[in-house]
C-alpha positions in Angstrom: 21.1 6.6 12.1 20.2 6.2 8.3 19.3 2.9 7.3 20.1 1.6 3.6 16.7 0.9 2.1 15.7 4.3 3.1 18.2 5.9 1.9 18.5 3.9 -1.7 14.5 4.4 -2.4 14.9 8.2 -1.3 17.7 8.2 -3.8 15.8 6.3 -6.1 12.7 8.8 -5.6 14.7 11.9 -6.8 16.7 10.2 -9.5 13.1 9.1 -11.1 12.1 12.6 -10.5 15.0 13.9 -12.7 14.3 11.3 -15.1 17.6 10.3 -14.6 19.0 6.9 -15.6 20.9 5.0 -13.2 24.0 5.5 -15.2 23.7 9.2 -15.9 23.1 9.4 -12.5 26.6 7.9 -11.9 28.3 9.9 -14.6 27.5 13.0 -13.3 28.5 11.6 -9.7 31.7 10.5 -10.9 31.4 6.4 -10.4 29.6 3.2 -11.6 25.8 2.7 -12.6 25.7 -0.7 -10.6 27.3 1.1 -7.8 24.3 3.6 -7.9 22.0 0.7 -8.6 23.7 -1.2 -5.1 22.8 2.1 -3.1 19.3 1.9 -4.6 18.6 -1.7 -3.2 20.1 -1.1 0.1 23.3 -2.8 -0.8 25.9 -0.3 -0.7 25.9 2.8 1.7 27.7 5.4 0.0 30.4 7.8 1.5 29.5 11.6 2.3 31.3 12.3 -0.5 29.1 10.8 -2.6 25.8 11.4 -1.2 26.8 15.5 -1.5 27.4 14.4 -5.4 24.2 12.6 -5.7 22.8 15.7 -4.4 24.3 18.4 -6.5 23.5 16.3 -9.4 19.8 15.4 -8.3 19.3 19.1 -7.5 18.7 18.7 -4.1 20.1 19.1 -0.5 21.8 16.5 1.1 18.6 16.3 4.1 16.4 15.6 1.2 18.6 13.0 0.0 19.5 11.4 3.6 16.0 12.3 5.0 13.2 12.1 2.0 11.4 14.7 2.6 13.0 18.6 1.8 13.2 20.4 4.9 10.4 23.4 5.7 11.5 26.5 4.7 12.7 29.6 7.6 11.9 32.5 8.4 14.4 35.6 9.2 14.1 34.2 13.1 15.0 30.8 12.2 11.2 29.8 13.3 10.3 27.0 11.0 7.2 28.2 8.9 3.5 26.7 9.0 4.5 25.3 12.6 
């Protein structure tokens, strides 16, 4: 299960890396800046639809947004590279 604070921390991390303000990210997702602030502070849990929009706006995948780490690339056999 994902906790609100970890998810918010991940979103803030990727937003800062993308050099976007909360308002800019909110506009790209069709919501308001105060909602992004609530998500980042662990006070609100976004819907799956909003998580997908956040990932798109931040040019990340949903797994990175939710888990906070980029997935390992996979080779043609489906095994993780580097393991």
